[in-house]
C-alpha positions in Angstrom: 99.4 121.4 120.9 101.0 122.5 117.5 99.2 120.8 114.7 102.0 121.0 112.3 104.2 118.5 114.7 105.2 115.8 112.6 105.8 112.1 113.1 109.6 111.9 113.0 109.5 115.2 115.4 107.2 113.4 117.9 108.8 110.2 118.0 112.0 111.5 118.7 110.9 113.7 121.7 109.0 110.5 122.8 112.3 108.3 122.5 114.1 111.1 124.5 111.6 111.0 127.3 111.5 107.3 127.3 115.6 107.7 127.8 115.2 110.1 130.4 112.5 107.8 132.2 114.9 104.7 132.2 117.8 106.4 133.3 116.2 106.3 136.7 117.0 110.3 137.4 113.5 111.5 136.8 111.9 112.8 140.0 108.1 112.1 140.6 107.0 115.9 139.4 108.8 115.4 136.4 107.5 112.0 135.8 103.9 112.9 135.8 104.6 115.7 133.2 106.8 113.6 131.1 104.3 111.0 130.8 101.5 113.3 129.7 103.7 114.8 127.2 104.5 110.9 126.1 100.7 110.6 125.7 100.4 113.3 124.0 103.2 112.4 121.5 101.6 109.1 121.1 98.3 110.5 120.4 100.0 112.5 117.2 102.2 109.4 116.3 98.9 107.4 116.1 97.0 110.0 114.2 99.8 110.3 111.6 100.0 106.5 111.2 96.3 106.2 110.7 96.0 109.2 108.2 99.1 107.4 106.5 97.3 104.1 106.4 94.0 105.6 105.4 95.8 107.2 102.2 97.6 104.0 101.2 94.6 102.2 101.5 92.8 104.8 99.1 95.7 104.6 96.7 95.5 100.7 96.5 91.8 100.7 96.2 92.3 103.2 92.9 94.6 100.9 91.6 92.9 97.8 92.0 89.8 99.7 90.5 91.9 100.7 87.4 93.4 97.2 87.1 89.9 95.9 86.9 88.8 98.6 84.0 88.9 96.9 80.7 92.1 97.7 78.5 89.7 99.9 76.7 88.3 102.3 79.7 92.3 102.8 80.6 93.0 104.5 77.5 89.6 106.6 77.5 89.9 107.9 81.1 94.1 108.5 80.6 93.1 110.9 77.9 
Protein backbone atom coordinates (compact mmCIF):
# COMPACT_ATOMS: atom_id res chain seq x y z
CA UNK A 1 0.00 0.00 0.00
CA UNK A 2 1.16 3.52 -0.73
CA UNK A 3 3.10 4.85 2.25
CA UNK A 4 1.96 8.41 1.57
CA UNK A 5 -1.69 7.52 2.08
CA UNK A 6 -2.95 10.06 4.60
CA UNK A 7 -5.24 9.58 7.57
CA UNK A 8 -8.13 11.51 6.02
CA UNK A 9 -7.95 9.56 2.76
CA UNK A 10 -7.79 6.25 4.61
CA UNK A 11 -10.63 7.23 6.93
CA UNK A 12 -12.88 8.38 4.09
CA UNK A 13 -12.27 5.17 2.13
CA UNK A 14 -12.96 3.18 5.28
CA UNK A 15 -16.26 5.01 5.77
CA UNK A 16 -17.21 4.29 2.16
CA UNK A 17 -16.51 0.58 2.69
CA UNK A 18 -18.61 0.55 5.86
CA UNK A 19 -21.47 2.29 4.03
CA UNK A 20 -21.25 -0.26 1.19
CA UNK A 21 -21.34 -3.18 3.61
CA UNK A 22 -24.19 -1.66 5.62
CA UNK A 23 -26.23 -1.19 2.44
CA UNK A 24 -26.52 -4.96 2.24
CA UNK A 25 -25.79 -5.02 -1.49
CA UNK A 26 -22.27 -6.40 -1.14
CA UNK A 27 -21.91 -10.02 -2.24
CA UNK A 28 -19.76 -12.51 -0.35
CA UNK A 29 -16.81 -12.30 -2.77
CA UNK A 30 -16.74 -8.51 -2.54
CA UNK A 31 -17.24 -8.64 1.21
CA UNK A 32 -13.99 -10.53 1.74
CA UNK A 33 -12.05 -8.02 -0.37
CA UNK A 34 -13.69 -5.07 1.37
CA UNK A 35 -12.91 -6.47 4.80
CA UNK A 36 -9.27 -7.01 3.84
CA UNK A 37 -9.05 -3.47 2.47
CA UNK A 38 -10.74 -2.12 5.61
CA UNK A 39 -8.19 -3.92 7.79
CA UNK A 40 -5.35 -2.30 5.83
CA UNK A 41 -6.99 1.12 6.13
CA UNK A 42 -7.48 0.68 9.87
CA UNK A 43 -3.77 -0.15 10.17
CA UNK A 44 -2.91 3.08 8.33
CA UNK A 45 -5.19 5.14 10.56
CA UNK A 46 -3.81 3.50 13.69
CA UNK A 47 -0.20 4.14 12.59
CA UNK A 48 -0.96 7.81 11.83
CA UNK A 49 -2.71 8.29 15.18
CA UNK A 50 0.09 6.55 17.07
CA UNK A 51 2.71 8.73 15.35
CA UNK A 52 0.72 11.86 16.13
CA UNK A 53 0.31 10.83 19.75
CA UNK A 54 4.05 10.22 20.07
CA UNK A 55 4.78 13.63 18.57
CA UNK A 56 2.34 15.35 20.97
CA UNK A 57 3.88 13.50 23.93
CA UNK A 58 7.34 14.58 22.80
CA UNK A 59 6.26 18.21 22.48
CA UNK A 60 4.52 18.14 25.87
CA UNK A 61 7.63 16.66 27.49
CA UNK A 62 9.72 19.43 25.94
CA UNK A 63 7.31 22.10 27.16
CA UNK A 64 7.30 20.60 30.64
CA UNK A 65 11.10 20.47 30.68
CA UNK A 66 11.24 24.12 29.53
CA UNK A 67 8.82 25.12 32.30
CA UNK A 68 10.95 23.33 34.90
CA UNK A 69 14.08 25.31 33.96
CA UNK A 70 14.99 28.32 36.09
CA UNK A 71 14.23 31.65 34.42
CA UNK A 72 17.95 32.37 33.82
CA UNK A 73 18.33 29.15 31.78
CA UNK A 74 15.40 30.12 29.56
CA UNK A 75 17.18 33.29 28.56
CA UNK A 76 20.50 31.54 27.96
CA UNK A 77 19.01 28.76 25.82
CA UNK A 78 16.87 31.10 23.80
CA UNK A 79 19.87 33.25 22.84
